[in-house]
MARLUM-294006 format. One record per atom (N, C-alpha, C, CB): residue in one letter; x, y, z. Coordinates in pm, whole numbers, plus 50000, padded with zeros to 5 digits. Glycine has a CB too. Layout:
ATOM   zaba    east   north      up
ATOM      A       X       Y       Z
...
This chain:
ATOM   zaba    east   north      up
ATOM      M   88233   03626   34107
ATOM      M   88294   03636   33977
ATOM      M   88190   03630   33865
ATOM      M   88394   03526   33960
ATOM      P   88080   03704   33873
ATOM      P   87983   03702   33766
ATOM      P   88045   03745   33634
ATOM      P   87864   03790   33799
ATOM      G   88009   03675   33528
ATOM      G   88058   03711   33396
ATOM      G   88197   03662   33364
ATOM      G   88053   03857   33380
ATOM      S   88264   03594   33460
ATOM      S   88401   03552   33435
ATOM      S   88410   03428   33346
ATOM      S   88472   03526   33566
ATOM      L   88301   03354   33335
ATOM      L   88300   03235   33250
ATOM      L   88217   03263   33126
ATOM      L   88245   03112   33326
ATOM      S   88281   03308   33023
ATOM      S   88216   03332   32896
ATOM      S   88281   03243   32793
ATOM      S   88224   03482   32855
ATOM      P   88229   03235   32671
ATOM      P   88293   03150   32570
ATOM      P   88441   03182   32552
ATOM      P   88221   03165   32438
ATOM      S   88477   03309   32554
ATOM      S   88617   03344   32532
ATOM      S   88705   03307   32651
ATOM      S   88629   03494   32504
ATOM      T   88654   03322   32775
ATOM      T   88737   03287   32890
ATOM      T   88746   03137   32910
ATOM      T   88681   03352   33015
ATOM      L   88658   03061   32846
ATOM      L   88666   02915   32854
ATOM      L   88753   02858   32743
ATOM      L   88526   02854   32847
ATOM      G   88818   02944   32666
ATOM      G   88906   02899   32560
ATOM      G   88835   02874   32429
ATOM      G   88975   02774   32603
ATOM      L   88708   02915   32420
ATOM      L   88633   02898   32296
ATOM      L   88647   03024   32211
ATOM      L   88484   02867   32325
ATOM      K   88682   03006   32087
ATOM      K   88694   03120   31997
ATOM      K   88557   03149   31938
ATOM      K   88799   03092   31885
ATOM      T   88517   03274   31943
ATOM      T   88391   03314   31883
ATOM      T   88418   03417   31774
ATOM      T   88294   03369   31989
ATOM      E   88345   03405   31667
ATOM      E   88354   03498   31556
ATOM      E   88212   03532   31513
ATOM      E   88436   03439   31437
ATOM      C   88193   03650   31463
ATOM      C   88064   03689   31407
ATOM      C   88073   03683   31255
ATOM      C   88023   03832   31455
ATOM      I   87968   03634   31195
ATOM      I   87961   03635   31049
ATOM      I   87911   03773   31009
ATOM      I   87867   03520   30994
ATOM      E   87996   03849   30945
ATOM      E   87964   03987   30912
ATOM      E   87965   04014   30762
ATOM      E   88060   04080   30980
ATOM      N   88000   03914   30681
ATOM      N   88009   03934   30538
ATOM      N   87871   03914   30474
ATOM      N   88113   03837   30475
ATOM      L   87793   04021   30473
ATOM      L   87660   04019   30414
ATOM      L   87673   04046   30265
ATOM      L   87565   04123   30482
ATOM      G   87646   03943   30184
ATOM      G   87662   03956   30040
ATOM      G   87554   04040   29975
ATOM      G   87664   03822   29977
ATOM      S   87427   04015   30016
ATOM      S   87318   04092   29955
ATOM      S   87193   04087   30042
ATOM      S   87286   04038   29815
ATOM      I   87107   04187   30021
ATOM      I   86974   04193   30083
ATOM      I   86876   04218   29969
ATOM      I   86965   04306   30195
ATOM      T   86772   04133   29962
ATOM      T   86674   04145   29855
ATOM      T   86534   04131   29912
ATOM      T   86699   04039   29745
ATOM      V   86444   04220   29874
ATOM      V   86303   04204   29912
ATOM      V   86243   04104   29815
ATOM      V   86224   04342   29910
ATOM      M   86208   03986   29864
ATOM      M   86156   03879   29780
ATOM      M   86004   03892   29760
ATOM      M   86189   03744   29840
ATOM      K   85935   03942   29864
ATOM      K   85790   03958   29858
ATOM      K   85753   04078   29943
ATOM      K   85717   03829   29907
ATOM      D   85667   04163   29889
ATOM      D   85620   04279   29964
ATOM      D   85470   04290   29940
ATOM      D   85694   04410   29921
ATOM      G   85394   04211   30014
ATOM      G   85250   04206   29995
ATOM      G   85176   04284   30102
ATOM      G   85202   04064   29994
ATOM      P   85043   04288   30094
ATOM      P   84965   04362   30192
ATOM      P   84962   04296   30330
ATOM      P   84824   04378   30141
ATOM      L   84991   04165   30339
ATOM      L   84985   04095   30468
ATOM      L   85120   04049   30520
ATOM      L   84896   03977   30456
ATOM      S   85221   04042   30431
ATOM      S   85353   03995   30476
ATOM      S   85462   04046   30384
ATOM      S   85357   03841   30481
ATOM      V   85583   04036   30435
ATOM      V   85701   04073   30359
ATOM      V   85806   03964   30380
ATOM      V   85756   04214   30402
ATOM      C   85886   03938   30277
ATOM      C   85996   03843   30287
ATOM      C   86122   03912   30240
ATOM      C   85969   03713   30205
ATOM      I   86223   03914   30325
ATOM      I   86352   03974   30292
ATOM      I   86457   03866   30295
ATOM      I   86387   04090   30391
ATOM      R   86536   03856   30190
ATOM      R   86641   03755   30181
ATOM      R   86777   03818   30207
ATOM      R   86639   03686   30041
ATOM      F   86851   03754   30299
ATOM      F   86988   03792   30330
ATOM      F   87079   03678   30284
ATOM      F   87007   03822   30484
ATOM      I   87184   03710   30213
ATOM      I   87281   03608   30175
ATOM      I   87413   03644   30241
ATOM      I   87296   03598   30018
ATOM      W   87460   03552   30325
ATOM      W   87582   03570   30403
ATOM      W   87690   03479   30349
ATOM      W   87556   03541   30552
ATOM      R   87815   03521   30365
ATOM      R   87929   03437   30327
ATOM      R   88025   03431   30445
ATOM      R   88000   03493   30199
ATOM      Y   88078   03311   30465
ATOM      Y   88178   03291   30569
ATOM      Y   88275   03185   30517
ATOM      Y   88113   03247   30707
ATOM      G   88399   03224   30491
ATOM      G   88496   03131   30435
ATOM      G   88445   03078   30304
ATOM      G   88525   03015   30532
ATOM      R   88433   02947   30294
ATOM      R   88379   02883   30173
ATOM      R   88231   02853   30186
ATOM      R   88456   02755   30143
ATOM      S   88170   02898   30293
ATOM      S   88029   02867   30321
ATOM      S   87937   02979   30275
ATOM      S   88009   02842   30470
ATOM      R   87812   02940   30250
ATOM      R   87709   03034   30206
ATOM      R   87583   03008   30288
ATOM      R   87681   03020   30052
ATOM      I   87522   03115   30337
ATOM      I   87400   03105   30418
ATOM      I   87294   03193   30353
ATOM      I   87426   03148   30566
ATOM      V   87181   03133   30320
ATOM      V   87067   03207   30264
ATOM      V   86959   03210   30372
ATOM      V   87014   03140   30130
ATOM      E   86927   03330   30417
ATOM      E   86832   03349   30527
ATOM      E   86713   03432   30477
ATOM      E   86900   03418   30649
ATOM      D   86594   03374   30482
ATOM      D   86472   03446   30447
ATOM      D   86401   03485   30575
ATOM      D   86379   03360   30354
ATOM      L   86371   03612   30591
ATOM      L   86301   03665   30707
ATOM      L   86159   03701   30664
ATOM      L   86374   03790   30768
ATOM      F   86060   03643   30731
ATOM      F   85919   03670   30702
ATOM      F   85860   03750   30818
ATOM      F   85839   03538   30679
ATOM      A   85798   03863   30788
ATOM      A   85729   03946   30888
ATOM      A   85585   03962   30842
ATOM      A   85800   04086   30906
ATOM      Y   85493   03968   30939
ATOM      Y   85351   03968   30910
ATOM      Y   85285   04092   30970
ATOM      Y   85285   03841   30964
ATOM      V   85178   04139   30903
ATOM      V   85109   04261   30945
ATOM      V   85032   04239   31076
ATOM      V   85013   04307   30836
ATOM      H   84963   04126   31092
ATOM      H   84870   04107   31202
ATOM      H   84927   04031   31322
ATOM      H   84751   04036   31153
ATOM      T   85059   04012   31328
ATOM      T   85118   03942   31442
ATOM      T   85262   03989   31462
ATOM      T   85114   03788   31420
ATOM      S   85313   03971   31581
ATOM      S   85452   04007   31608
ATOM      S   85547   03890   31579
ATOM      S   85468   04052   31754
ATOM      R   85494   03784   31521
ATOM      R   85574   03667   31487
ATOM      R   85668   03697   31371
ATOM      R   85483   03547   31452
ATOM      L   85791   03648   31383
ATOM      L   85889   03653   31275
ATOM      L   85928   03510   31242
ATOM      L   86014   03739   31315
ATOM      D   85935   03476   31116
ATOM      D   85980   03344   31073
ATOM      D   86110   03359   30997
ATOM      D   85873   03274   30987
ATOM      F   86203   03269   31026
ATOM      F   86329   03263   30954
ATOM      F   86337   03128   30885
ATOM      F   86452   03286   31050
ATOM      H   86369   03129   30759
ATOM      H   86394   03005   30686
ATOM      H   86539   03015   30638
ATOM      H   86292   02983   30565
ATOM      V   86622   02922   30684
ATOM      V   86765   02930   30655
ATOM      V   86810   02804   30583
ATOM      V   86846   02949   30786
ATOM      V   86883   02824   30475
ATOM      V   86945   02714   30401
ATOM      V   87094   02745   30396
ATOM      V   86883   02697   30255
ATOM      M   87175   02648   30437
ATOM      M   87319   02672   30436
ATOM      M   87396   02565   30362
ATOM      M   87370   02682   30575
ATOM      D   87502   02611   30305
ATOM      D   87602   02523   30247
ATOM      D   87727   02544   30333
ATOM      D   87629   02555   30091
ATOM      W   87735   02469   30442
ATOM      W   87841   02487   30542
ATOM      W   87962   02402   30502
ATOM      W   87792   02448   30685
ATOM      Q   88071   02467   30469
ATOM      Q   88192   02400   30419
ATOM      Q   88310   02410   30515
ATOM      Q   88231   02459   30286
ATOM      E   88289   02466   30634
ATOM      E   88399   02488   30727
ATOM      E   88428   02361   30807
ATOM      E   88366   02603   30822
ATOM      K   88553   02336   30833
ATOM      K   88597   02221   30912
ATOM      K   88621   02264   31056
ATOM      K   88726   02158   30851
ATOM      S   88580   02181   31150
ATOM      S   88604   02202   31293
ATOM      S   88546   02333   31344
ATOM      S   88752   02197   31322
ATOM      K   88434   02375   31289
ATOM      K   88366   02497   31335
ATOM      K   88218   02466   31350
ATOM      K   88388   02616   31237
ATOM      V   88162   02515   31459
ATOM      V   88022   02498   31488
ATOM      V   87954   02634   31472
ATOM      V   87999   02439   31630
ATOM      L   87841   02635   31408
ATOM      L   87767   02758   31387
ATOM      L   87657   02770   31492
ATOM      L   87707   02763   31245
ATOM      R   87648   02886   31555
ATOM      R   87544   02915   31653
ATOM      R   87473   03042   31611
ATOM      R   87604   02929   31796
ATOM      V   87354   03059   31659
ATOM      V   87278   03180   31631
ATOM      V   87238   03244   31763
ATOM      V   87152   03149   31543
ATOM      A   87232   03376   31764
ATOM      A   87193   03450   31884
ATOM      A   87081   03547   31848
ATOM      A   87315   03526   31946
ATOM      F   86983   03558   31937
ATOM      F   86874   03652   31920
ATOM      F   86868   03739   32046
ATOM      F   86739   03578   31894
ATOM      P   86938   03850   32047
ATOM      P   86932   03938   32165
ATOM      P   86791   03995   32181
ATOM      P   87036   04055   32154
ATOM      V   86735   03984   32299
ATOM      V   86600   04032   32326
ATOM      V   86599   04114   32454
ATOM      V   86500   03914   32336
ATOM      D   86497   04196   32469
ATOM      D   86485   04282   32587
ATOM      D   86373   04228   32676
ATOM      D   86457   04429   32546
ATOM      V   86397   04112   32737
ATOM      V   86302   04050   32828
ATOM      V   86374   04025   32959
ATOM      V   86243   03916   32769
ATOM      R   86323   04080   33069
ATOM      R   86383   04061   33201
ATOM      R   86315   03944   33270
ATOM      R   86372   04190   33286
ATOM      S   86387   03833   33281
ATOM      S   86335   03715   33350
ATOM      S   86452   03646   33418
ATOM      S   86260   03619   33250
ATOM      T   86427   03583   33530
ATOM      T   86535   03516   33601
ATOM      T   86567   03379   33546
ATOM      T   86501   03504   33747
ATOM      V   86471   03320   33471
ATOM      V   86493   03186   33415
ATOM      V   86440   03181   33271
ATOM      V   86424   03078   33502
ATOM      A   86495   03087   33196
ATOM      A   86444   03054   33063
ATOM      A   86416   02904   33062
ATOM      A   86546   03094   32949
ATOM      R   86321   02862   32985
ATOM      R   86284   02720   32977
ATOM      R   86316   02669   32838
ATOM      R   86133   02698   33011
ATOM      Y   86373   02547   32832
ATOM      Y   86417   02486   32708
ATOM      Y   86362   02346   32693
ATOM      Y   86570   02484   32701
ATOM      D   86331   02308   32570
ATOM      D   86287   02172   32538
ATOM      D   86407   02079   32544
ATOM      D   86218   02167   32399
ATOM      I   86391   01965   32612
ATOM      I   86494   01861   32614
ATOM      I   86428   01729   32575
ATOM      I   86565   01851   32755
ATOM      Q   86503   01623   32573
ATOM      Q   86456   01496   32520
ATOM      Q   86323   01448   32579
ATOM      Q   86560   01392   32543
ATOM      F   86309   01450   32709
ATOM      F   86188   01396   32772
ATOM      F   86117   01500   32858
ATOM      F   86223   01275   32857
ATOM      G   86111   01624   32812
ATOM      G   86043   01727   32889
ATOM      G   86103   01863   32864
ATOM      G   86048   01696   33036
ATOM      S   86125   01938   32971
ATOM      S   86186   02070   32959
ATOM      S   86272   02096   33082
ATOM      S   86078   02180   32943
ATOM      I   86357   02197   33070
ATOM      I   86448   02232   33179
ATOM      I   86455   02384   33190
ATOM      I   86590   02171   33155
ATOM      E   86464   02432   33314
ATOM      E   86483   02576   33337
ATOM      E   86629   02603   33365
ATOM      E   86395   02625   33455
ATOM      R   86678   02713   33310
ATOM      R   86815   02759   33335
ATOM      R   86810   02906   33376
ATOM      R   86906   02738   33210
ATOM      P   86900   02949   33463
ATOM      P   86902   03090   33502
ATOM      P   86949   03178   33386
ATOM      P   86994   03111   33624
ATOM      T   86899   03299   33383
ATOM      T   86940   03395   33281
ATOM      T   87044   03493   33337
ATOM      T   86819   03472   33227
ATOM      H   87082   03474   33461
ATOM      H   87178   03563   33527
ATOM      H   87307   03487   33556
ATOM      H   87118   03621   33657
ATOM      K   87406   03557   33599
ATOM      K   87536   03497   33632
ATOM      K   87573   03533   33775
ATOM      K   87646   03543   33532
ATOM      S   87488   03497   33869
ATOM      S   87512   03530   34010
ATOM      S   87628   03451   34067
ATOM      S   87388   03504   34091
ATOM      T   87647   03328   34018
ATOM      T   87756   03244   34066
ATOM      T   87834   03191   33946
ATOM      T   87701   03126   34153
ATOM      S   87950   03135   33973
ATOM      S   88028   03076   33864
ATOM      S   87954   02956   33804
ATOM      S   88167   03033   33914
ATOM      W   87871   02890   33886
ATOM      W   87790   02778   33835
ATOM      W   87689   02828   33733
ATOM      W   87718   02705   33951
ATOM      D   87624   02942   33762
ATOM      D   87530   03001   33668
ATOM      D   87601   03044   33540
ATOM      D   87458   03121   33732
ATOM      A   87716   03106   33554
ATOM      A   87790   03156   33439
ATOM      A   87835   03043   33347
ATOM      A   87912   03236   33484
ATOM      A   87861   02926   33404
ATOM      A   87906   02812   33324
ATOM      A   87794   02754   33238
ATOM      A   87963   02704   33414
ATOM      K   87671   02796   33264
ATOM      K   87556   02745   33188
ATOM      K   87521   02838   33071
ATOM      K   87433   02728   33280
ATOM      F   87622   02898   33010
ATOM      F   87597   02995   32904
ATOM      F   87541   02931   32778
ATOM      F   87724   03069   32870
ATOM      E   87557   02801   32761
ATOM      E   87506   02732   32643
ATOM      E   87420   02615   32687
ATOM      E   87623   02684   32553
ATOM      V   87298   02609   32636
ATOM      V   87205   02503   32676
ATOM      V   87144   02438   32553
ATOM      V   87095   02559   32768
ATOM      V   87094   02318   32573
ATOM      V   87025   02245   32467
ATOM      V   86882   02297   32459
ATOM      V   87027   02091   32493
ATOM      G   86834   02319   32341
ATOM      G   86695   02355   32316
ATOM      G   86652   02285   32190
ATOM      G   86677   02511   32305
ATOM      H   86605   02161   32201
ATOM      H   86576   02079   32084
ATOM      H   86481   02148   31987
ATOM      H   86516   01945   32127
ATOM      Q   86358   02174   32032
ATOM      Q   86260   02231   31941
ATOM      Q   86208   02368   31984
ATOM      Q   86145   02137   31929
ATOM      W   86235   02409   32107
ATOM      W   86189   02540   32148
ATOM      W   86266   02593   32269
ATOM      W   86042   02537   32179
ATOM      A   86263   02723   32283
ATOM      A   86316   02792   32400
ATOM      A   86217   02904   32433
ATOM      A   86463   02850   32374
ATOM      D   86197   02929   32561
ATOM      D   86098   03027   32604
ATOM      D   86158   03118   32711
ATOM      D   85972   02958   32658
ATOM      L   86147   03247   32688
ATOM      L   86191   03348   32784
ATOM      L   86072   03440   32805
ATOM      L   86319   03427   32732
ATOM      A   86018   03442   32927
ATOM      A   85895   03517   32950
ATOM      A   85895   03585   33085
ATOM      A   85775   03425   32939
ATOM      K   85818   03692   33090
ATOM      K   85784   03757   33216
ATOM      K   85634   03779   33213
ATOM      K   85864   03893   33235
ATOM      T   85577   03828   33317
ATOM      T   85432   03847   33323
ATOM      T   85385   03938   33210
ATOM      T   85390   03904   33459
ATOM      G   85299   03885   33125
ATOM      G   85240   03964   33019
ATOM      G   85321   03978   32892
ATOM      G   85211   04096   33069
ATOM      F   85443   03924   32888
ATOM      F   85527   03940   32768
ATOM      F   85631   03829   32765
ATOM      F   85595   04079   32766
ATOM      G   85667   03790   32646
ATOM      G   85771   03688   32634
ATOM      G   85814   03668   32490
ATOM      G   85723   03558   32692
ATOM      V   85916   03586   32476
ATOM      V   85971   03552   32346
ATOM      V   85992   03402   32343
ATOM      V   86104   03629   32316
ATOM      A   85952   03339   32233
ATOM      A   85976   03197   32216
ATOM      A   86047   03175   32084
ATOM      A   85843   03116   32221
ATOM      L   86138   03082   32085
ATOM      L   86210   03044   31964
ATOM      L   86169   02901   31933
ATOM      L   86366   03057   31981
ATOM      L   86109   02879   31816
ATOM      L   86062   02748   31775
ATOM      L   86149   02699   31661
ATOM      L   85912   02752   31733
ATOM      N   86184   02571   31664
ATOM      N   86276   02514   31565
ATOM      N   86219   02382   31513
ATOM      N   86417   02493   31626
ATOM      D   86222   02364   31382
ATOM      D   86172   02238   31325
ATOM      D   86284   02156   31262
ATOM      D   86066   02267   31221
ATOM      C   86406   02187   31294
ATOM      C   86520   02112   31239
ATOM      C   86634   02117   31340
ATOM      C   86567   02170   31101
ATOM      R   86753   02074   31299
ATOM      R   86862   02078   31396
ATOM      R   86943   02204   31383
ATOM      R   86952   01959   31380
């Protein structure tokens, strides 16, 4: 039953924030660019600054939110094109590996994991890491 345990099949309602209020180029320099996205969801406002750099493939996001919704949790997703069987996540006293596939119902039930300060998805010669300095 791969794929049978997803947020929706577990009774969790998922919604995408699609109300993009504005996009503004805040900085367009010779070494970096900053683009500001302002999102709205219900009574909430999300200001997201995306920084891209000329000499690296690193992207930085700085997000400030005024979250006014009751009984709703906000999550973020970064779809990437990396083929790996496991991903590694930072936990309280070390790190943990989780499968990236849904071969069994046990694997599928692990669709959401804790990643305190970082998450790493890599294959030989290429990978993606998500670094976080807040909650």
